[in-house]
N, CA, C and O atoms as CSV, one atom per row, in Angstrom:
chain,resi,resn,atom,element,x,y,z
A,1,MET,N,N,2.192,-1.688,17.305
A,1,MET,CA,C,2.546,-2.636,16.134
A,1,MET,C,C,2.874,-1.432,15.250
A,1,MET,O,O,2.064,-0.534,15.024
A,2,ASN,N,N,4.498,-1.491,14.620
A,2,ASN,CA,C,4.897,-0.784,13.796
A,2,ASN,C,C,4.171,-0.573,12.512
A,2,ASN,O,O,3.219,-1.301,12.228
A,3,PRO,N,N,4.619,0.508,11.616
A,3,PRO,CA,C,4.264,0.907,10.412
A,3,PRO,C,C,4.118,-0.357,9.266
A,3,PRO,O,O,3.141,-0.683,8.592
A,4,GLN,N,N,5.704,-1.019,9.339
A,4,GLN,CA,C,6.026,-2.023,8.169
A,4,GLN,C,C,4.629,-3.457,8.800
A,4,GLN,O,O,3.896,-4.138,8.082
A,5,ASP,N,N,4.727,-3.455,10.200
A,5,ASP,CA,C,3.743,-4.392,10.570
A,5,ASP,C,C,2.112,-4.630,9.712
A,5,ASP,O,O,1.402,-5.483,9.180
A,6,ILE,N,N,2.196,-3.139,10.070
A,6,ILE,CA,C,0.334,-2.893,9.921
A,6,ILE,C,C,0.172,-3.101,8.192
A,6,ILE,O,O,-0.787,-3.676,7.679
A,7,ALA,N,N,1.340,-2.496,7.422
A,7,ALA,CA,C,1.153,-2.505,6.126
A,7,ALA,C,C,1.235,-3.947,5.498
A,7,ALA,O,O,0.594,-4.190,4.475
A,8,ALA,N,N,2.114,-5.024,6.172
A,8,ALA,CA,C,2.184,-6.334,5.899
A,8,ALA,C,C,0.960,-7.125,6.331
A,8,ALA,O,O,0.660,-8.092,5.631
A,9,GLN,N,N,0.286,-6.867,7.292
A,9,GLN,CA,C,-0.760,-7.180,7.870
A,9,GLN,C,C,-1.937,-7.336,6.790
A,9,GLN,O,O,-2.303,-8.444,6.397
A,10,ALA,N,N,-2.588,-5.941,6.274
A,10,ALA,CA,C,-3.093,-5.377,5.398
A,10,ALA,C,C,-2.823,-6.223,3.897
A,10,ALA,O,O,-3.687,-6.550,3.083
A,11,ILE,N,N,-1.735,-6.396,3.840
A,11,ILE,CA,C,-1.312,-7.189,2.878
A,11,ILE,C,C,-2.028,-8.455,2.782
A,11,ILE,O,O,-2.918,-8.709,1.971
A,12,ALA,N,N,-1.655,-9.073,3.503
A,12,ALA,CA,C,-1.700,-10.578,3.780
A,12,ALA,C,C,-3.362,-10.930,3.970
A,12,ALA,O,O,-3.953,-11.935,3.575
A,13,GLU,N,N,-3.834,-9.925,4.605
A,13,GLU,CA,C,-5.542,-10.213,4.750
A,13,GLU,C,C,-6.417,-9.762,3.478
A,13,GLU,O,O,-7.570,-10.105,3.216
A,14,ARG,N,N,-5.602,-8.936,2.784
A,14,ARG,CA,C,-6.044,-8.350,1.716
A,14,ARG,C,C,-6.975,-7.159,1.890
A,14,ARG,O,O,-7.767,-6.864,0.995
A,15,LYS,N,N,-6.905,-6.564,2.870
A,15,LYS,CA,C,-7.359,-5.447,3.394
A,15,LYS,C,C,-6.882,-4.022,3.045
A,15,LYS,O,O,-5.715,-3.645,3.149
A,16,CYS,N,N,-7.716,-3.424,2.704
A,16,CYS,CA,C,-7.056,-1.903,2.781
A,16,CYS,C,C,-6.483,-1.558,3.615
A,16,CYS,O,O,-6.378,-2.054,4.736
A,17,LEU,N,N,-5.821,-0.247,2.995
A,17,LEU,CA,C,-4.865,0.571,4.134
A,17,LEU,C,C,-5.439,1.927,4.229
A,17,LEU,O,O,-5.733,2.561,3.216
A,18,ARG,N,N,-5.597,2.364,5.368
A,18,ARG,CA,C,-6.380,3.923,5.497
A,18,ARG,C,C,-5.136,4.669,6.551
A,18,ARG,O,O,-4.673,4.334,7.641
A,19,ALA,N,N,-4.917,5.651,5.769
A,19,ALA,CA,C,-3.581,6.561,6.092
A,19,ALA,C,C,-4.136,8.129,5.775
A,19,ALA,O,O,-5.001,8.329,4.922
A,20,SER,N,N,-3.399,9.439,6.740
A,20,SER,CA,C,-3.010,10.541,5.714
A,20,SER,C,C,-1.908,10.243,5.230
A,20,SER,O,O,-0.988,9.537,5.643
A,21,TYR,N,N,-2.109,11.017,4.028
A,21,TYR,CA,C,-0.740,11.161,3.066
A,21,TYR,C,C,-0.348,12.569,2.701
A,21,TYR,O,O,-1.310,12.848,1.987
A,22,ASN,N,N,0.246,13.412,2.704
A,22,ASN,CA,C,0.484,14.924,2.599
A,22,ASN,C,C,-0.808,15.405,2.501
A,22,ASN,O,O,-1.216,15.719,1.383
A,23,GLY,N,N,-1.498,15.516,3.429
A,23,GLY,CA,C,-2.412,16.156,4.098
A,23,GLY,C,C,-4.288,15.393,3.848
A,23,GLY,O,O,-5.318,15.852,4.341
A,24,ASP,N,N,-4.170,14.294,3.041
A,24,ASP,CA,C,-5.250,14.052,2.337
A,24,ASP,C,C,-5.162,12.654,2.966
A,24,ASP,O,O,-4.152,11.986,3.190
A,25,LEU,N,N,-6.887,12.270,3.276
A,25,LEU,CA,C,-6.969,10.796,3.759
A,25,LEU,C,C,-7.275,9.967,2.798
A,25,LEU,O,O,-8.248,10.138,2.063
A,26,LEU,N,N,-6.356,8.852,2.703
A,26,LEU,CA,C,-6.417,7.780,1.439
A,26,LEU,C,C,-7.075,6.296,2.381
A,26,LEU,O,O,-7.012,6.004,3.575
A,27,ILE,N,N,-7.612,5.696,1.345
A,27,ILE,CA,C,-7.714,4.316,1.211
A,27,ILE,C,C,-6.812,3.849,0.260
A,27,ILE,O,O,-6.847,4.375,-0.852
A,28,ILE,N,N,-6.070,3.025,0.467
A,28,ILE,CA,C,-5.313,2.162,-0.453
A,28,ILE,C,C,-5.465,0.585,-0.267
A,28,ILE,O,O,-5.655,0.094,0.845
A,29,ALA,N,N,-5.362,-0.215,-1.495
A,29,ALA,CA,C,-5.393,-1.340,-1.858
A,29,ALA,C,C,-3.561,-1.406,-2.215
A,29,ALA,O,O,-2.969,-1.107,-3.252
A,30,PRO,N,N,-2.985,-1.961,-0.794
A,30,PRO,CA,C,-1.417,-2.515,-1.130
A,30,PRO,C,C,-1.247,-3.852,-1.415
A,30,PRO,O,O,-1.553,-4.920,-0.885
A,31,HIS,N,N,-0.440,-3.339,-2.805
A,31,HIS,CA,C,-0.105,-4.647,-3.211
A,31,HIS,C,C,1.502,-5.140,-3.261
A,31,HIS,O,O,1.836,-6.103,-3.952
A,32,VAL,N,N,2.413,-4.411,-2.493
A,32,VAL,CA,C,3.569,-4.594,-2.208
A,32,VAL,C,C,4.109,-3.524,-1.320
A,32,VAL,O,O,3.976,-2.303,-1.393
A,33,LEU,N,N,4.895,-4.440,-0.266
A,33,LEU,CA,C,5.722,-3.325,0.747
A,33,LEU,C,C,7.268,-4.132,0.874
A,33,LEU,O,O,7.505,-5.242,1.352
A,34,TYR,N,N,8.242,-3.088,0.232
A,34,TYR,CA,C,9.523,-3.453,0.044
A,34,TYR,C,C,10.429,-2.508,0.284
A,34,TYR,O,O,9.986,-1.361,0.236
A,35,THR,N,N,11.899,-2.669,0.600
A,35,THR,CA,C,12.914,-1.703,0.696
A,35,THR,C,C,13.125,-0.934,-0.486
A,35,THR,O,O,12.459,-1.209,-1.484
A,36,HIS,N,N,14.024,0.066,-0.514
A,36,HIS,CA,C,14.733,0.895,-1.495
A,36,HIS,C,C,15.407,1.689,-0.458
A,36,HIS,O,O,14.960,2.362,0.470
A,37,HIS,N,N,16.698,1.413,-0.893
A,37,HIS,CA,C,17.825,2.654,-0.018
A,37,HIS,C,C,17.726,2.615,1.520
A,37,HIS,O,O,18.022,3.713,1.991
A,38,ASP,N,N,17.392,1.665,2.480
A,38,ASP,CA,C,16.922,1.590,3.756
A,38,ASP,C,C,15.811,2.319,3.930
A,38,ASP,O,O,15.576,2.874,5.003
A,39,ALA,N,N,15.043,2.388,2.927
A,39,ALA,CA,C,13.500,3.203,3.514
A,39,ALA,C,C,12.330,2.207,3.088
A,39,ALA,O,O,12.522,1.905,1.911
A,40,TYR,N,N,11.408,1.701,3.496
A,40,TYR,CA,C,9.965,1.031,3.422
A,40,TYR,C,C,9.136,1.942,2.271
A,40,TYR,O,O,9.021,3.167,2.269
A,41,PHE,N,N,8.586,0.969,1.280
A,41,PHE,CA,C,7.536,1.843,0.378
A,41,PHE,C,C,6.516,0.836,-0.045
A,41,PHE,O,O,6.985,-0.262,-0.346
A,42,ILE,N,N,5.380,0.958,-0.121
A,42,ILE,CA,C,4.379,0.598,-1.017
A,42,ILE,C,C,3.893,1.229,-2.157
A,42,ILE,O,O,3.638,2.379,-2.514
A,43,ASP,N,N,3.838,-0.147,-2.713
A,43,ASP,CA,C,2.881,0.282,-4.038
A,43,ASP,C,C,1.323,-0.285,-3.582
A,43,ASP,O,O,0.956,-1.289,-2.972
A,44,GLY,N,N,0.794,0.564,-4.029
A,44,GLY,CA,C,-0.846,0.452,-4.180
A,44,GLY,C,C,-1.545,1.385,-4.987
A,44,GLY,O,O,-1.082,2.343,-5.606
A,45,VAL,N,N,-2.927,0.918,-4.891
A,45,VAL,CA,C,-3.810,1.535,-5.610
A,45,VAL,C,C,-4.458,2.422,-4.793
A,45,VAL,O,O,-4.799,1.995,-3.691
A,46,VAL,N,N,-4.766,3.823,-5.142
A,46,VAL,CA,C,-5.698,4.367,-4.028
A,46,VAL,C,C,-7.502,4.236,-4.772
A,46,VAL,O,O,-7.952,4.529,-5.879
A,47,LEU,N,N,-8.087,3.694,-3.597
A,47,LEU,CA,C,-9.422,3.596,-4.167
A,47,LEU,C,C,-10.152,4.956,-3.443
A,47,LEU,O,O,-11.350,4.794,-3.673
A,48,SER,N,N,-10.036,5.838,-2.908
A,48,SER,CA,C,-10.383,7.101,-2.240
A,48,SER,C,C,-9.542,7.854,-1.767
A,48,SER,O,O,-8.469,7.437,-1.331
A,49,ARG,N,N,-9.982,9.451,-1.771
A,49,ARG,CA,C,-8.973,10.604,-1.673
A,49,ARG,C,C,-10.260,11.228,-0.624
A,49,ARG,O,O,-11.438,11.394,-0.940
A,50,ASN,N,N,-9.692,11.468,0.535
A,50,ASN,CA,C,-10.895,12.236,1.292
A,50,ASN,C,C,-12.601,12.100,1.219
A,50,ASN,O,O,-13.489,12.935,1.045
A,51,GLY,N,N,-12.606,10.342,1.485
A,51,GLY,CA,C,-13.981,10.086,0.864
A,51,GLY,C,C,-14.649,10.055,-0.580
A,51,GLY,O,O,-15.750,9.704,-1.006
A,52,ALA,N,N,-13.555,10.551,-1.111
A,52,ALA,CA,C,-14.364,10.533,-2.702
A,52,ALA,C,C,-13.542,9.716,-3.867
A,52,ALA,O,O,-12.468,10.190,-4.237
A,53,PRO,N,N,-13.967,8.645,-4.380
A,53,PRO,CA,C,-13.796,7.416,-5.126
A,53,PRO,C,C,-12.783,8.245,-5.704
A,53,PRO,O,O,-12.992,9.443,-5.896
A,54,ALA,N,N,-11.194,7.434,-6.131
A,54,ALA,CA,C,-10.365,7.684,-7.185
A,54,ALA,C,C,-10.992,7.521,-8.321
A,54,ALA,O,O,-11.877,6.735,-8.659
A,55,LYS,N,N,-10.103,8.845,-9.199
A,55,LYS,CA,C,-10.541,8.963,-10.655
A,55,LYS,C,C,-10.190,8.219,-11.735
A,55,LYS,O,O,-10.532,8.360,-12.909
A,56,GLN,N,N,-9.347,7.266,-11.140
A,56,GLN,CA,C,-8.662,6.413,-12.063
A,56,GLN,C,C,-7.798,5.162,-11.333
A,56,GLN,O,O,-6.944,5.421,-10.486
A,57,VAL,N,N,-8.071,3.927,-11.700
A,57,VAL,CA,C,-7.312,3.102,-10.910
A,57,VAL,C,C,-5.691,2.976,-11.704
A,57,VAL,O,O,-5.433,2.922,-12.906
A,58,LYS,N,N,-4.944,2.959,-10.736
A,58,LYS,CA,C,-3.511,3.025,-11.137
A,58,LYS,C,C,-2.479,3.034,-9.724
A,58,LYS,O,O,-2.634,3.627,-8.656
A,59,MET,N,N,-1.359,2.111,-10.195
A,59,MET,CA,C,-0.734,2.018,-9.201
A,59,MET,C,C,0.269,3.070,-8.376
A,59,MET,O,O,1.145,3.543,-9.100
A,60,GLY,N,N,0.288,3.431,-7.256
A,60,GLY,CA,C,1.052,4.477,-6.742
A,60,GLY,C,C,2.196,3.787,-5.833
A,60,GLY,O,O,2.139,2.688,-5.282
A,61,VAL,N,N,3.267,4.739,-5.826
A,61,VAL,CA,C,4.271,4.374,-4.914
A,61,VAL,C,C,4.007,5.294,-3.644
A,61,VAL,O,O,3.608,6.445,-3.821
A,62,PHE,N,N,4.206,4.843,-2.489
A,62,PHE,CA,C,3.930,5.662,-1.000
A,62,PHE,C,C,4.922,5.165,-0.216
A,62,PHE,O,O,4.966,4.002,0.186
A,63,LYS,N,N,5.871,6.179,0.056
A,63,LYS,CA,C,6.843,6.019,1.222
A,63,LYS,C,C,6.464,6.293,2.578
A,63,LYS,O,O,6.184,7.384,3.075
A,64,LEU,N,N,6.497,5.021,3.173
A,64,LEU,CA,C,5.987,4.522,4.270
A,64,LEU,C,C,6.034,5.570,5.201
A,64,LEU,O,O,5.082,5.878,5.919
A,65,THR,N,N,7.338,6.227,5.198
A,65,THR,CA,C,7.184,7.236,6.522
A,65,THR,C,C,6.039,8.356,6.317
A,65,THR,O,O,5.370,8.787,7.256
A,66,GLY,N,N,5.927,8.679,5.287
A,66,GLY,CA,C,5.070,9.370,4.655
A,66,GLY,C,C,3.380,9.305,5.013
A,66,GLY,O,O,2.582,10.241,5.064
A,67,LEU,N,N,3.151,7.835,5.241
A,67,LEU,CA,C,1.890,7.759,5.458
A,67,LEU,C,C,1.645,7.949,7.097
A,67,LEU,O,O,2.662,7.650,7.723
A,68,LYS,N,N,0.658,8.328,7.845
A,68,LYS,CA,C,0.661,9.054,8.740
A,68,LYS,C,C,-0.686,7.862,9.394
A,68,LYS,O,O,-1.585,7.311,8.759
A,69,LYS,N,N,-0.420,7.801,10.561
A,69,LYS,CA,C,-1.176,6.965,11.498
A,69,LYS,C,C,-2.047,6.092,10.647
A,69,LYS,O,O,-3.271,6.229,10.647
A,70,PRO,N,N,-1.352,5.091,9.838
A,70,PRO,CA,C,-2.017,3.650,9.273
A,70,PRO,C,C,-2.519,2.763,9.852
A,70,PRO,O,O,-1.947,2.353,10.862
A,71,ALA,N,N,-3.541,2.258,9.501
A,71,ALA,CA,C,-3.940,1.399,9.683
A,71,ALA,C,C,-5.124,0.551,8.787
A,71,ALA,O,O,-5.761,1.045,7.857
A,72,VAL,N,N,-5.223,-0.473,9.161
A,72,VAL,CA,C,-5.887,-1.820,8.655
A,72,VAL,C,C,-7.235,-1.534,8.645
A,72,VAL,O,O,-7.950,-1.521,9.647
A,73,ASP,N,N,-7.664,-1.249,7.250
A,73,ASP,CA,C,-9.151,-0.844,7.070
A,73,ASP,C,C,-10.281,-2.254,6.650
A,73,ASP,O,O,-9.862,-3.135,5.899
A,74,GLU,N,N,-11.137,-2.293,6.996
A,74,GLU,CA,C,-12.071,-3.548,6.961
A,74,GLU,C,C,-12.556,-3.942,5.714
A,74,GLU,O,O,-13.018,-5.054,5.459
A,75,GLN,N,N,-12.422,-2.859,4.824
A,75,GLN,CA,C,-12.562,-2.662,3.230
A,75,GLN,C,C,-11.520,-4.006,2.707
A,75,GLN,O,O,-10.329,-4.101,3.006
A,76,ALA,N,N,-12.266,-4.950,1.897
A,76,ALA,CA,C,-11.389,-5.905,1.410
A,76,ALA,C,C,-11.358,-5.450,-0.068
A,76,ALA,O,O,-12.197,-4.760,-0.646
A,77,TYR,N,N,-9.861,-6.145,-0.712
A,77,TYR,CA,C,-9.745,-5.749,-2.353
A,77,TYR,C,C,-9.429,-6.455,-2.768
A,77,TYR,O,O,-8.934,-7.337,-2.066
A,78,THR,N,N,-9.469,-6.663,-4.524
A,78,THR,CA,C,-9.041,-7.827,-5.174
A,78,THR,C,C,-7.846,-7.260,-5.698
A,78,THR,O,O,-7.927,-6.050,-5.909
A,79,PRO,N,N,-6.622,-7.868,-6.000
A,79,PRO,CA,C,-5.143,-7.458,-6.171
A,79,PRO,C,C,-5.505,-6.970,-7.899
A,79,PRO,O,O,-6.536,-7.328,-8.469
A,80,ILE,N,N,-4.784,-6.385,-8.336
A,80,ILE,CA,C,-4.629,-6.268,-10.086
A,80,ILE,C,C,-4.065,-7.426,-10.695
A,80,ILE,O,O,-2.914,-7.767,-10.423
A,81,ARG,N,N,-4.790,-8.069,-11.511
A,81,ARG,CA,C,-4.167,-9.264,-12.119
A,81,ARG,C,C,-2.740,-9.017,-12.575
A,81,ARG,O,O,-1.791,-9.611,-12.064
A,82,LYS,N,N,-2.595,-7.999,-13.687
A,82,LYS,CA,C,-1.289,-7.806,-14.311
A,82,LYS,C,C,-0.258,-7.483,-13.413
A,82,LYS,O,O,0.859,-7.664,-13.899
A,83,PHE,N,N,-0.276,-6.892,-11.787
A,83,PHE,CA,C,0.619,-6.372,-10.816
A,83,PHE,C,C,1.558,-8.144,-10.784
A,83,PHE,O,O,1.214,-9.273,-10.435
A,84,GLN,N,N,2.837,-7.544,-11.353
A,84,GLN,CA,C,4.077,-8.777,-10.643
A,84,GLN,C,C,4.709,-8.252,-9.568
A,84,GLN,O,O,5.276,-7.161,-9.625
A,85,PRO,N,N,4.644,-9.254,-8.109
A,85,PRO,CA,C,5.457,-8.696,-7.261
A,85,PRO,C,C,6.687,-8.769,-7.229
A,85,PRO,O,O,7.401,-7.928,-6.683
A,86,TYR,N,N,7.235,-10.157,-8.023
A,86,TYR,CA,C,8.460,-10.721,-8.071
A,86,TYR,C,C,9.227,-10.128,-9.448
A,86,TYR,O,O,10.231,-10.646,-9.936
A,87,GLY,N,N,8.730,-9.257,-9.832
A,87,GLY,CA,C,9.586,-8.115,-11.327
A,87,GLY,C,C,10.859,-7.836,-10.679
A,87,GLY,O,O,11.089,-7.828,-9.470
A,88,ALA,N,N,11.703,-7.595,-11.705
A,88,ALA,CA,C,13.021,-7.229,-11.385
A,88,ALA,C,C,13.644,-5.983,-10.460
A,88,ALA,O,O,14.733,-5.848,-9.900
A,89,GLU,N,N,12.538,-5.192,-10.547
A,89,GLU,CA,C,12.527,-3.633,-9.659
A,89,GLU,C,C,12.402,-3.728,-8.026
A,89,GLU,O,O,12.731,-2.937,-7.143
A,90,PHE,N,N,11.545,-5.543,-7.976
A,90,PHE,CA,C,11.545,-6.075,-6.641
A,90,PHE,C,C,12.695,-6.724,-5.916
A,90,PHE,O,O,12.861,-6.810,-4.699
A,91,LYS,N,N,13.572,-7.230,-7.043
A,91,LYS,CA,C,14.322,-8.480,-6.407
A,91,LYS,C,C,15.242,-8.236,-5.390
A,91,LYS,O,O,16.218,-7.485,-5.392
A,92,GLY,N,N,14.704,-9.138,-4.318
A,92,GLY,CA,C,15.556,-9.296,-2.997
A,92,GLY,C,C,14.791,-7.987,-2.131
A,92,GLY,O,O,15.512,-7.571,-1.224
A,93,THR,N,N,13.882,-7.501,-2.219
A,93,THR,CA,C,13.514,-6.527,-1.710
A,93,THR,C,C,12.337,-6.444,-0.708
A,93,THR,O,O,12.068,-5.667,0.208
A,94,VAL,N,N,11.722,-7.568,-1.243
A,94,VAL,CA,C,10.057,-7.639,-0.880
A,94,VAL,C,C,10.100,-8.108,0.247
A,94,VAL,O,O,10.883,-9.022,0.504
A,95,VAL,N,N,8.980,-7.406,1.495
A,95,VAL,CA,C,8.815,-7.975,2.561
A,95,VAL,C,C,7.577,-8.521,2.336
A,95,VAL,O,O,7.428,-9.608,2.895
A,96,ALA,N,N,6.632,-8.123,1.696
A,96,ALA,CA,C,5.556,-8.687,1.685
A,96,ALA,C,C,4.565,-8.318,0.096
A,96,ALA,O,O,4.798,-7.356,-0.636
A,97,SER,N,N,3.496,-9.335,-0.128
A,97,SER,CA,C,3.000,-8.886,-1.393
A,97,SER,C,C,1.996,-9.376,-1.590
A,97,SER,O,O,1.728,-10.174,-0.691
A,98,VAL,N,N,1.119,-9.301,-2.477
A,98,VAL,CA,C,-0.168,-9.927,-2.780
A,98,VAL,C,C,0.046,-11.418,-3.193
A,98,VAL,O,O,-0.920,-12.122,-3.488
């Protein structure tokens, strides 16, 4: 399965995404998968980094090619209420969203 399909599956199932990013093992609650300049990106909340809980809850942007060995994690998540996956910044580019 390619990384785009893995990310889309995680979003559809409201399951976390586990991947290595810049040398850190992250557990991410993905909220949207979209394209920008012919590349795929995920906006999501980092729930843990290297096994430690995140210090703050905030949306991050991750280039999909930077996520190494992405996999759907069994941990479920609840999307952030104020997140708007169909805002102007995503117009016509959304592949999957919460």
